[in-house]
N, C-alpha and C positions, 0 to 999 in steps of 0.2 A: 518779506522779503528786499535784500539789498538788491539795491540798483544795480542790474551789472555791468563787471568792466574787462573791456579785451584788452588781454596785455602781453601785444609780440613782444618777444626777444627781439632787440634792434641789432646788427653783425653786418660785417661785408664792406664795401665799397658802397659806395653812391648810391648806383644800380638796383644792387639787394635792397639796399634800406628803405627805397622808394618801391619796390615791390610789398615787404614787409608791413611800411605802412598803409598802403591803398586798397590790400586785403583785410587787414585790420579794420580800418576805415569805415570798407564796406559794411564790414560785420556790425560795429559799433551804429552805424545810420542807420541802417533797416530794422534794428532792434532794440534800436532807441537808449544805446549804453554807452559810457563813459569810454573814449578813448585814453589809454596810460601806456607812455611808452618805455620800455626797458630796454635802455640806454646805455646803459654802464661794459658791456659785454667788451670784449675785448677788437679792439680798432676804434677808431673814428666816428663819435658822431656828425651827421653831416645834412641832419633834416630843419637846422635851426634857420633858412638860411628859407624857409619855407610857408604862407600865411596858413601851415596849419593848426588847427584848435583841438589841441589835447596839452597832455600833461607830462612832464617826466615819474615816473613810478619812485615810491618811498623804498626802503633799503624792504620794510616785511613784503613788499606787494613784489620787486624785486625777487624772492625770493631768498634773501642775506646768507641768511646765519646759517651755517652749512648750505650753502648751496648745491653743490653738487649732489649731493646725497641728498636734499629734499627733490630736488630737479626729478632726480631717479627714482624715488617712490610715488611720486605724482604721477609717472609717463606707466609705469606697470603697474601701481590703479588704475589709469585711465585705460588701460591697453583692454582691459578685461568688461568695459563698458560699453553703449552702444553709440557706436562716434558722434551724432550728435546732441548726446549728455553729456560729451566728458565736459572736465572743466580744464584740463591742461591736452593741448588737440599740436601732436606733429605729426608733419608731413611723412603720408604712409609710400607715396605716388610722386614721379619728377613732371607725371606729366597728370594735368585739368582735375582734380576731384571733383565731380558734382555733391559730395554729401559736405561739403564746406562750406557752401551757400546755405543749408538745410541746418543749420545750428542756429538753436536758442540760448543764447549763456542766460543765464542763474548763477548772478555770484559775480565771481571772479574766474576768469578764464585766460588761459595763457595760451600760447602760438611759437609753436617753436617753426619754423620752415619757408624755404623758398616763395613760394608759391608767386611761379613764373610764368601766369598765364590773363589774359587782359580779362577773359572769360570770367576771374574772380571779384568784378568790378563792374565792369562792362554795365550792367543796370544801374548804377549809380555812376558815369562817365563825367558829366557835366559840373555837378558836386565836386568830385575829383578836380577835376578840371581846376577848376577855382580856387580850391586849397594851396593847388598848387603853381601857386602862383610866386616866383621869384620875390622877397621884399626890397624893396627898395637900397644898392645899397648905401652907404652913408661915409665911407672915406673916400679922401681924393683922387687915390692913385685905383679904386673901384669905377669912381665916379668917369675920370678921364679914357678906362679902356672900355667904358660902357657908348663913350662918347665916341671911339675910332671906330668901334664896329657899328654905327647907325648912319658913322662918313662911307663906309666901301659897302662892296660885298664880302659878305663875310665868310664860312664855311667851318664848320664844328667837324671834329673829328676826334671818333672814339679808340684809344687803342687800349686793348685790354691787358689786362697783366702777362697773361700766357695767351699766347698761340696758339691754336689749335692748327694748323694749318700741316700742311705737310711737303717734306722736298721734295726737289722739282729738277729736273735736269739742269745745273750751273747752280744749284741756290742749295746750302749752307738748311740742314734743320732750324727750326725754328727754336727759340733760346726762353725761358722766363726772361722777363726782365722787372732787375732791381728799383 
């Protein structure tokens, strides 16, 4: 029997990429499987700055040749199988889906979805926290910025690309930021 591989398709910004990673890593940890990241989809891969133990997918593991057709066929074939036996798992609901926790991969399992709930990785949180340490920056610019941050009271503010707020009196509607 092949050693199982968990292959999440990494897309979106850093926040989404972190959710893809932690769910796939949880599946790999609890099933003694190898985590292999499919990182070449649209967008910029941003997980290289973390201490994560995985490798990048080969072209064959990324389903590169006729990728769109192969993914479509894999999705269609897997919809007919019980969720926990699928080799291509696509997120079906936005909320937490406990079925994903019961998956026991055999061979290669591709994941496609956002999986945005801490419930997907709560049972392996200490391992995940350890792996998501930022690796030391090596260039002078990053070292200087890190020193400035350590020397003052710093606050980080996340500004999403698209605001979800509604206009209020005297406020114009929010617009996407380029």
